[in-house]
Structures are given as C-alpha cells and as structure tokens.
N, C-alpha and C positions, 0 to 999 in steps of 0.2 A: 178481632177476625181471626187472627193467628191461632187463638187457642180453639175457635170452632174448627178451623182446618184440623188443627192436631187431634181433636177429639174425635173427627170424623163427621161432625155435623154438617161441615160444607165441603164440598167437594173443589180441590185445587186444581182447576183446569184453566190453561191459559186461553186467552180470547182469541179468536181467529181474525187477524188484523186485514184479512182480503188479499195478502201479498204471498206471491208463489213461492215456497220455501225455496226452491232451487236459485230462483232471482235473487233472494236473500243471500245465500251462500255465495253466489258470484260476486255479489257488491261488497261484502266482507273481503274476500281475497281481494277484489280489485283495490280496495281502498289501502290494504295492507301494501300490495305492489307498488302502487302510487307512493306510499310514505316513505317506502325503502329505496326508492328511485331518486330521491329527492335530498339536496343538501340540507343538514340541520338548519343552517340560514335561511333557507326557502321555507322549511316548515314553519320555523318563527314567524317568518314574514307573513305565511298565511295565518297562522294563529293568532296573531297581533289583529291582522285585520278582521278577523271573525269576531274578536273580543270586542273590537271598537263598533262594529255593526250591532252587536248583541247588545252592548250598554249604551248605544247611543252617543258615543262618541266618533269625531271624525278625525 
C-alpha cells in the first residue's frame, strides 16, 4: 500500500474520525498540563495501574 501511495495510485488522506479538531487539540493540551502538574511518583502510580488493567493483572 505504501508503494501505491508513493506512486500516486492511491491518495493518502486521513479518515475523518468524527471528532472536532478543536476538541482534540484542547485534549492534548489538557493531558500535557495534567502530566506536568503531577509528581513523577504519581505519574508512575497511574501508569502501573493502567498497565495492570490493560494486561489483566490486579
């Protein structure tokens, strides 16, 4: 598929995910601000909890 896009056979246009671009931009800013305001220990705690949930370990 990459070759077909490179030769111009296919268009490389991103699909519309139905989300408001402005809302997506604000979400990115909010996530960065939240991470910056937390201590490294709190970020690690959240990351460990998310990994445990993701991989089914409690």
